[in-house]
N, C-alpha and C positions, 0 to 999 in steps of 0.2 A: 467596432473590435473585430481585429482576425484574431482566430484561436490558432494556434500553432502548438499541437499535442507531441510532445517529444516522448515516445515509446508508445504505440498504440496497440497494447496490451490489453489485459481484461479490465484493468483501471481506466487506461487513457483513452482507450477505443469506444469504452462506455459512454466517458464525458463527451469525447470528441462526435461520436455519433448522435447521441440526444440535443447537442447544440445543435449540430449540421441539421436534423430533424425538426430542431426549434426555429430555423431560419437564416442561423451565424455562419456567418465565412469560417471555415477550419481546413486547418490542413493538419492532415496525418503523418508525423515524419518514422519509418520504420525501417526497417533491414532484413538483408536477407530474402530469406523463402516468403515472410509475410509481408516485405515492400512488394516482391513481386507479384503474390497474388492480390493485392491491395489495388496495386496499380493496373493487373488485367482484368479483374472482374469487381473491383469495387469490395466493399467490407460488409460481409454478410451478418448481419446484426439482427441475433436471436434475444427475444425475449418471452416470458409467459403468457404474451397474449400475441404478437407479431415474428415475421421473419420476413426480414428487408435486404437486398442488396443496395448499399446505399453507395452513389458517386461520388464519394469526398475526394478532393487534391489531396493528393499523395507526393510525398518526397523522401529521399533516403540522407539527406543531408540538408545542410542550411540553405535559404531562398533568400534573395534579394527584400532587404525586412523595412515595414514600412512604419510609421509613426503609430499608428493605432495597434503594433503587432502586442498580444501578451503570451508569453509564452508558459504552457502547461508543461511540468516534466513529472512524466508518470513513470518512468523507470525505475527498477531495483536501485536502493540508494547506493551499492556499490558499483554501479555504472554512473552517478549524477556527474561528477567532473567530467569525465570523457563525453558524455553527451550534450554538455554544456558549452564545451570550451570553443568550438566553433563560432558560436552563436555572438551577436553583438551585445556588447556589457551594459548596454543603456535601456535595453527592452526588460518589462519589469517581467520576473518569474515567477511563477503561482508551483512551491511544490507539492502535489499532490501525491505524497509517498506516503509510507511507514516511518516509524522511527523519528528522532526529534532532533537529528544532527544536521539534515541536509540543508536546514535552512541557516544556518549560520556558517554551513561549508559555501553558500550560494553567496551570502553576501559579501564575503572575500573577494570577490569577483564581479559581483551585479550591483547596481544601485538599490533598486528597487525592488524586495522579495516580500512572498507572500505566503503564508501557510494556509494548507487544507488538511482539516482532518477529514480522511475518507472513511464512510464506513458504505461498504457498494458491494456487495456477492456479486462478484462474474468469472469467469473463465475465457482463457483463450490457452488453446491447446494445436490448435490445426491452422496453419498458413489462412489468411484471410478471413476467419472467423472468430466474432467473439460473441458468448453468452452471459446476458445479464438475468438475473434472479428476483432482483427486486421488484416491489409489485404494490402498491398502485403507482412507486415513484421507483426509481431504480437505485437511490441510494441518498443519503444523508452527509454533507459536504458541509462543515464548518470553514469561513474563508476570514482572515484577517491579515493585517501587516506584521509584516518581522521586524520587531520583536514583538511590538504590539500596537496598537490601532486599527482604525478602518478608516480608509481615504475613498477619493472618488472611484477607485481603480477598483478597489475591493467592492464596493457598492454595486459597481456595473458588474464584475461580475457576478454576483450573488444575485442581483435582478434578472441578467439573463440567463442563468442554471435554475432558477425558481420557475421562468418560463418553457424550460427543457425538462418536464418530469424529474426535477431533482427536491429533496427538501434542503434547500441553500441557508444558511445562517451567516450575518456578520456577526464576527466575533473577535471583540478587541483583544479577548484572552485566547487567542488562537490555540497559544501553544501549553494552555493548560487543558484543553480537549485531547490535544496528539500526545501528553504525557499518559492520558487515561487510555487512551488508543493504543499505545505502547504495552500497558498492560495487557491487555487482550491477547495482543500479538505475541507476548512472550509465547503463547501456546502453540504458535504456528509451527516451531521445531518439532513440538509432541506429534500433531497433523503429518508432517511431510516423514516422520519417522515413524511412527505408530499407527497411522490412521485412527479408526475408530474402534481400535480393539478396546475389549473391558481392562477397567483397570487405567484406561489413559485419560479417565477425567480429573480421577484422584492426583495424577502428576501435574494436571493442568493448574488444580486449585493451589498444590503447592507452590508453582512455580508463581503464581500470580502474589501469594502472599509474601514471598520472598519480594518481589520487585517491589510489591507496594510498600513493605517494610525500609528498604533502602528510600524509596522517594520520600515517604516520611520523613525519614534520618536526614536525608539532602535538605530538606525544608521545601520541597518542589509539590504544590498544592494540584490537585487533582482533583475530577468530578467524581461520586461513588458513582457505582454500579448504578444503583437505583435513580439516579441523577438521568445516566445515560438512557436507561430504559424507559423513563418517564418521558424527556425529550422524544424519543425515538418513537414511542407511542405507538400505534398503528398505521403510523404513515408511511412505513417501506416493510414490507412482509416477504417472507421467501416464499416464492412459489415454483414447484416443479416447471420443467418445460418439455413437453410431449417428444421421445425420443432421444433425449439427453440424460444420461445419467451423471448428474454432479459431483464431481471428485471431491476437492479441498481447496482450500486456501491456494494465498501466493505462493508460499514455500513449498506446499505440498506440487504444485504445480511447476515450480523452478526442477524438482525432483523427475518429474513426470516427464519434461521434454529434455532430461539431459543435458540441462543448460551450464554446468560444469562450476555453478557459482551458487549462493544462496544467501539471503540477507540478513542470517543469525546473528553476525558480527554487529549490527546495526539495531537488534534488537533484544537479545539474549546479551551481548555484546554490551549493550549502553547501562544495563543494570550490574554486570562484572565490574564496569568501570569506574561506575560509581561507588559498588563496593569497596575496590580497591582504594580508591580516595578516602573513603571515610572507615578503612580497618576493617568492614562487616563482611566476612565470608558469604558467598552466594554459591553454594553448591549445585545447585539445581541449574541453575542460568549458566554456569562452568560447561556443565557437562552437555546441556542441549547446543551450546554453542558449539562446542569441540565435535561433539558426533553430527548435527547438523552439518556442519563444512565438511565434516570427514565423505559424508554420503553423497554429497554434492561435486566434490572433486571426484571419486571413485566414482560416479555415476552410478549408483546404487539406485534400485526401484523404490518408488514412496510407499509407506506403509511396510516394511518389510524388515524390522525391527522388532521384536518380540517386547511388547512392554515389561516382562521380568528383565530382559537384560539391558533395559533401561533404568529401571529401579535400582537394580545390583549396580548399576555404573554411579548412580546418584547417592545411594548408601557407602561406596565405597570414598568415592569425594567428600561427603560429607563426614565419616569418619578421619580422613586423612588433614582437614582444615581443621578440625576440631583437638588436636594432640597438642 
C-alpha cells in the first residue's frame, strides 16, 4: 500500500512519519508554510528518544492515483470535505480524526470508508516540525470499516501500523470507540480557553458527565473510562521531550497557531445537536462550543479566559435553559 496522508499536522505527521520509518511508501499532503518546509527540509520528527529529518515525499494537492493507494485524512473536521474533494472517489479513505461525523460525511462521496479512533499525543506548531510524546508506542489506533466490520484493507492497515510503533487494533465496532473518544474530546475547548488553570478539571468532569448522559439517552454505546485505561495499559505513556515545553491538545494548538477555526462544532456541537434532537438541555457544551468558536474567529490566545468567567457563562446558560 501507498499511504497518502492528507493533513500532515500533529496526528497525520506522526502517522506518516512512523509508517515511513517502518519502510512503507508515504506521501504527506500539506499546504502553505508547512508544505514549503517539508519540501525543502523534510519532516523534522521529534520523539522522547529521537530527532530525525525524514525525507518523505510531499505534495500540496492531489497526485496521480494508484490502485494500492489509501487516503488517511487527518485534517480537522471542519476541513474534511474541502480536503478530500479533489481526490478520486474509488480510493479507500481512513478518517484519522476526532468526532463522529466525518465517516458519515465521507461515505456520501467515497465507496470505502474506515474509522480510526486516535489516541496520539503530539504537537505541530512550527512548519516542518512534528513532536510526538507517546512512548514506547506513539499512540493507540483502532481501525475498522464504517459503519462496521473489518475487511482485508483494514486488517492490512492494522498490520502496517503495528509494525510502525503503534498499538493498532482491528475494531469491527470502531465507532463505539470513537464515541468514547468524543467524550474525552469535549474537554478540548476547556484546554483551549483556560489551559490548566485551577478549577478547569471540575468543568471537564461536568462537560463529560453531560455528554455521557446525552449519549446514553440516545442509546449510543461507548466503552467506559476503565475499559479505555485497561486497554491502553502501559503500552502508550506520555514522556517529555528535552528542550520542548508541551503546550496543549488539538484545539489549544488551533488557537496557538491563530488558524481562525476550531473543531468545537464537531465535538461539543455533536452533544448539543443530539441534545436538541432529544429535548435535553446541554448548557455546558453549548457554552464551550460558542466560546471556543469565538476565540478562534477573534484569534485570541489559548488559555486566556479565566476559569471563573467560563463557569459564570455556564451558570448563566444553565439558568436560562431551566426556565
